[in-house]
N, C-alpha and C positions, 0 to 999 in steps of 0.2 A: 402512565407507568414510569418507573424510575430506572434509568440506565446508568451503569458504570462503564465509562469508556477509558480504558487504560491507554496511556499515550495520547490522551484526548486533546492536548494542545499542540501536537505534532502535525506534520504535513497532511497525512491522510486523516488523522483524527479531527482536525479542524473542520473539514468538510462533512464528516460524519456527524459531528456535534451540531453543525449548522443545520443539516437536514433533519436531525431529530428534534431540534428546537422548533423548526418551522412546522413540524408535525404535531406540536403541542406536548411533547414529552418532557419529563424532568431529567436533567443530565448532570451527572457527577463526573468531572474529569479527574482522573487519578494519574499523576505524572511525577516522575522523579525530578524533573527540572521544568516546571511550567513555563510556557511561552505565551503569555496572554496577548502580546502584541500580534503574533501571527493569527491567533484565534479571533481577535478583534477585526483584523484585516479581512478574514474570510467570512465571519458571521455578520460583520457590518455594524455591530454595536459593542460598546465597551462593557456594559453590564446588562446583558440580556436576561429577561425573566426566565426562571427555571434552571439557571446554570449555577453550579457550584464547582469551584476548582480546589482540589486538595493536593498537597505534596505527598507522594507515596512511592514506595519501592516494591515492585512485584516480587522481588527475591525474598521479601520479608512476609511470610505467610500470615503472621498476626496482623500486619497492616492491611493486607488484602481482606482478610476475614472481617476485620473491624469496619472497613469501608462498606462492605456488602451489608453488614448488619445494621450499622448506625444510620445508613441512608435508605434502608428499606428497599434495596435494589431488587428489581424484578428480572432484569436482563443485563447481560454483559456483552460489550464489544471489546475484545482484547487485541490491541494494536501495539502495545509496548514491546520493543524488541531492540537488541543490539544489532546494528545493520551489517551488511556483508563484509566490507573491508575491515571494519572494527572487529568483527568476529574473527577474522583471520589473524589479526594482530594480537588479539587477547582471547584465546579460546577458552581459558578457564572462566573468564567473565561471561563469555558467550553461553557456556553451559549453565551458569547460574541464572542469567537473565532469560535466555531464550527457552531453556528446558525447564529448570526448576521454577522460574517465574511463571511460565505457562501452566505448569502442573499445579502451582499454588492457586491459580485462577480456576482451573478445573475442579480442584479439590474443594475450594470454598463454595463454588457454585453448586456442586453436588450435595455438600453437607448442609447448606443453608437454603436449599429449595429454590434456587434461581431457575426461572422458566426456560431460559435459552442462553447459550454462549455462541457468538459469532466471532471468529478469530482469524488473524492474518497468517496464512501459510505463504507459500511462494512457489513459483515454477522452478526455483533452485533445487527442489527435491528431485528434479529430473536431470538426466545426463545422456551421453551418447547411446547407452543401452535402452533408453526410453523411446527412441525414435521407431515409428512403425512404417508402414508402406507410404511412400511419397514423403518421408521425413516428418509426418504428422505425429504429434505427441498426444495420445489418447488420454482421456480423463483418468482411466484406470491403468495407465502405462506403468511399467516397472520403475520404481524409484532407483535413481543412480546418481546421488548427489556427489559433486566434485568440490565441495567447499564445506567449511565448518558451519556456515550459515545454513546451507541447504541440508546438511546432516541433522542439524538441530530441528529444522522444520519437519523433516521426515520422521524423526523421533516423536515430535509433538503429534503428528497425525496418528501414529501408532498408539500413543497415550490417550488420545481423544477416543479411539475405538474401545480402549479399556474402560473409560468412564461411561461410554454408552452401554457396554455389556454389563458392567458391575452395578451401576447406579441408574441406568436409564436416562442419563443426562442428554438433553437435546443440544447437540453441539455441531456446528458447521464451520469447516475451514474453507477459506477462500484463497486460492493460489493466484496472486497477482503477477502479471508480466512486467513490462517496463513502464512504470508509472511516471507521468510527467504532469506539470501544472504549476500554477503560482504557489510558492512556498517550498518547492523542491530544494532550492538553494539553502533553505534553513536546515536541511538535513545533510548537506554536503560535508560539513565539518564533523558530523557524527559518523562518517564513513559509509556512504551509500555505494561507492564503487562506480558511480556514473557521473563523475565530475565533468565529462565532456558535454553534458547537457547545458552547463553554464556557457560554454563557447557556442553551442548550437542555438540557444534560445535567449538566455538572460543577458549576456553581454551585448549581443546585437540589438536587443530590445532597448537597452539603456545607452546605446551609442558608444559602448566601450569596445576596445580592441587592442591588438589584432585578435581575431577569433579563429583558432585552428581546431577544426573538428576532426577527430580521429574516427576510424571505423567506417570509412566510406563505403565499404562493400558489405556491411552488415545488413540484415533484413529482420529487424525486431518486430515485436508486437507492441505497438504504441498504445498505452492504456491511459486515457485522460482521467485525472483524479476525480472529477465529478461522476464519471461512470463507476469508479471504485466505490464511492460513497453510496451511490444508488444500489449497487450490488449488495452492499452490507445491509441496507434497509430491506431489500427484497428477500435476502436470506433470512433475516430476522423475522419477517412477517409470513414466511412460507410455512405450510404445515410440515410436520416432521418428515425429513427427506430420507430416502433409502441410501443415497450417497452422502458421505460425511465430509468430503473435501472436493471442491470444484475448481477447475480451471476457469479463471475470469479473464476474458480476452478483450482486446481493443481493436485497433486498426493495423493489420499486418501489412506493413509497407517498407520498402527499402529506405535506408538512411539517406540515400541520395535524393529521394523524393521529399523527405522532411527538410533536408538542407535547401533544396530548390524552392520549397514553399516559403521558408523563412526569408530567403533572399528576395523572393517576389514581394513580400510585405515590407521588407527593409532593404531596398536596392542599394542604399548608400553604405550598408554595413560592410566592413572589411573582413570578409569571411573566406576561408579556404577549406577544402575538404580533402583529407588524406585518404588514400586507398588502404585496403586491408581490413582486418577485423579488429575489434577492441582488444583482443587477447594476442594480437600479432598473427601474421600469416593469413591464410584464406579464412573466409567466414562461411559458416553453414546456417541457413535459415532455421529458426525455431518457430514452427507453426503449431500452436496449441489448439486442440479440439475443444470448443466451448459448448458442445451440444448438450452435455449433461446439465450445465447451469441453465441453459435455455429451457430444457424440458422440465426440470424439477423446481426451479425457483423463478422462471420466467425472465431471466436476465439475457438481454442482447445489448451490445454496445450502441450508444447513441452518437458518440462523437468520433467523426473522422478527424484526421490530423489537421485538415484545413480550419475547422472550427475550434478545435481544442488549442491549437497553437495561437490562433488569433486571440482567444480569451486569455491565454497565458501571457502573451506579450502585452496586451492592453491593460491587464491588471498591474503588471510591472511598471508600465509607463504612467499609469494613473498615479501610483504611489510616488513616482519620481517627478510628477508635475509635467509630464510630456503629453503631447497630443496622441490620440489613439491612431491605430493603423486600420486599414481595410475598410 
């Protein structure tokens, strides 16, 4: 089958493309600013068979429709997005990219008979009102976004339901938590809002410092990027699901445990951990219920932070010509 992967040369996209190619699929990367170097790092080949990279803008419906039609696309993985901090800084652009761009993908898929769309939502659709008993955020919890980015993703989930009811489009949204892994720093300049990951993982791995890690009292859900890619393929291959957007969870662990593990792998790294939450003041854990994804698409995370971080660090060190750890 032929897949169109929007944002396919980006951080998450590179791993999705790698796994699709390994499965023998034909992949078209549709990206406004292609990054073939990151894709090559992750895929492991410069010109893999079955891969086409095209420059395209999801805000231009004609470009999206043409890519779907000219490449005989059967399925879409929609990952192109303006990220969190960038969305706050330029909300008109966020509306065009994250809302209109996603709508263009849904519209093109519905009109041209695409079999399925899997797209990247986010746990940013949730907020304080989403918390249930014990602070757990259920898959069907009330949306309560507190950012432009989260509001866009919430709107996209509503529009996805419109395309399900109007066209019968098979569409599945995946709400990612805190994604980490090799290639994350490629997105930092594009406004991920998690620049502290550079001090927590990348700089220590490369012997750079000092490394001051903020948010020492946080308790995130750490989602390794290879689990993200696996969830995409599982959602794509699942039968039509009753649920149309899933919480995709990883390893729910305090930042202090992540910090201590990195320091155990890199004992000479000059690292300090500051107390408090990333947003200042006290931190409240965000524990997302992943049972719907487990039951309907079979997804459960495979990577604890111990393995995910080691892989992340060793990929960074390999590219820098340094010896592996662990």
